[in-house]
C-alpha positions in Angstrom: 95.9 91.1 111.2 94.3 87.9 110.0 96.4 84.9 109.2 93.9 83.7 106.6 93.3 85.2 103.1 90.1 87.0 102.4 88.2 86.3 99.1 89.9 89.0 97.2 93.4 88.0 98.2 92.7 84.3 97.6 91.3 85.0 94.1 94.3 87.2 93.2 96.8 84.5 94.3 94.9 81.7 92.5 94.6 83.7 89.2 98.3 84.5 89.3 99.1 80.8 89.8 96.8 79.8 86.9 98.4 82.4 84.6 101.9 81.3 85.6 100.9 77.6 85.0 99.7 78.5 81.5 103.0 80.3 80.8 105.1 77.4 82.0 103.1 74.8 80.1 103.4 76.9 76.9 107.1 77.0 77.4 107.3 73.3 77.7 105.2 72.9 74.5 107.5 75.4 72.8 110.6 73.4 73.8 109.1 70.2 72.6 108.2 71.8 69.2 111.9 72.6 68.8 112.7 68.9 69.5 114.3 69.7 72.8 113.7 67.7 76.0 112.4 69.9 78.8 113.2 68.9 82.4 109.5 68.9 83.3 106.9 66.8 81.6 103.7 68.4 80.2 101.1 68.7 82.9 103.6 68.8 85.7 103.0 72.4 86.5 99.2 72.1 86.2 99.3 69.3 88.9 101.7 71.2 91.2 99.8 74.4 91.0 96.5 72.7 91.6 98.0 71.4 94.9 99.1 75.0 95.8 95.6 76.3 95.0 94.2 73.7 97.4 96.5 75.0 100.1 95.4 78.6 99.3 91.8 77.5 99.7 92.6 75.9 103.0 94.2 79.2 104.1 91.1 81.3 103.0 88.4 82.3 105.4 85.5 79.9 105.3 83.0 82.6 104.4 85.1 83.6 101.3 85.8 80.1 100.0 84.2 79.3 96.6 84.7 75.5 96.9 
């Protein structure tokens, strides 16, 4: 069994991370619209998840990377 992701696995993980980031950012915006102070600043999850996506890319087979 390979220790690296193939293209399909990599794309599934990255798409899930992007969707999760959108959901979290929407939650932050929703809290702000209610005049509440969320623990995380807007954009935090976009940056954090971009870093995770870079790690996924580095753990993907070279032939399957779309970098």
